[in-house]
C-alpha positions in Angstrom: 20.1 -3.2 -9.0 20.9 -5.8 -6.4 18.1 -7.2 -4.2 18.4 -7.6 -0.5 16.3 -9.4 2.0 14.2 -7.2 4.4 12.3 -8.5 7.4 9.1 -6.7 8.1 6.5 -7.3 10.9 2.8 -7.1 10.1 0.2 -7.9 12.7 2.9 -9.4 14.9 4.1 -11.8 12.2 7.4 -11.5 10.5 7.8 -11.6 6.7 10.9 -11.9 4.6 10.7 -9.8 1.4 13.3 -9.3 -1.3 13.6 -5.8 -2.8 16.2 -3.6 -4.5 18.6 -2.0 -1.9 17.5 1.5 -2.9 13.9 0.7 -2.1 14.5 -0.8 1.3 13.3 2.2 3.3 10.2 2.6 1.2 9.4 -1.1 1.8 9.8 -0.7 5.5 7.6 2.4 5.6 5.0 0.5 3.4 5.0 -2.4 5.8 4.6 0.0 8.8 1.6 1.7 7.1 0.0 -1.6 6.3 0.6 -2.9 9.9 -1.0 0.3 11.3 -4.0 -0.1 9.0 -4.5 -3.7 9.7 -4.2 -3.2 13.5 -6.8 -0.4 13.3 -9.2 -2.7 11.3 -8.6 -5.6 13.7 -9.2 -3.2 16.6 -12.7 -2.5 15.5 -13.6 -6.1 16.2 -15.9 -6.0 13.2 -13.7 -8.1 10.9 -12.1 -11.4 12.0 -9.4 -13.3 10.2 -6.0 -12.3 8.9 -7.0 -12.6 5.2 -10.2 -10.5 5.6 -8.3 -7.8 7.6 -5.6 -7.8 4.8 -8.2 -7.5 2.1 -9.9 -4.6 3.9 -6.6 -2.8 4.4 -5.7 -3.3 0.7 -9.1 -2.0 -0.3 -8.8 1.1 1.9 -5.3 1.9 0.6 -6.3 1.2 -3.0 -9.3 3.6 -2.6 -6.9 6.3 -1.3 -4.6 5.7 -4.2 -7.5 6.1 -6.7 -8.6 9.3 -5.0 -5.1 10.6 -5.3 -4.9 9.7 -9.0 -8.2 11.4 -9.7 -7.2 14.5 -7.8 -4.0 14.8 -9.9 -5.4 13.6 -13.2 -5.4 17.2 -14.6 -1.8 16.9 -15.6 1.1 14.5 -15.8 2.1 12.1 -13.1 3.6 13.8 -10.1 6.4 12.5 -8.0 3.9 11.8 -5.1 1.7 9.9 -7.5 4.6 7.7 -8.6 5.4 7.1 -5.0 1.8 6.0 -4.3 1.9 3.7 -7.3 5.1 2.1 -6.1 3.6 1.8 -2.6 0.5 0.1 -4.1 2.6 -2.3 -6.1 4.6 -3.2 -2.9 1.5 -3.7 -0.9 0.1 -6.0 -3.6 3.2 -8.1 -3.6 3.2 -8.3 0.2 -0.4 -9.3 0.3 0.2 -11.9 -2.3 2.9 -13.4 0.0 0.4 -13.6 2.9 -1.5 -16.3 1.1 
């Protein structure tokens, strides 16, 4: 697997992220989802500061991931659960790069 550099925009700021070529589209979609969530949180006006907005978005997405895991815990790991796990890992990496 060869890595490539992908540029994503989150809250009007551009970030450079390295990822395997075959995961490029998933990374772009993950960044778009995070951008949408962070803009929605910022739009409420209740939370100020990039770091706090990022943490709230991460908490919301993690909560959704946990709910999806619990809903599917009756059997093995489904393809959508694996996708959600990958998305969560990418979001964690992206958030780590914010700091």
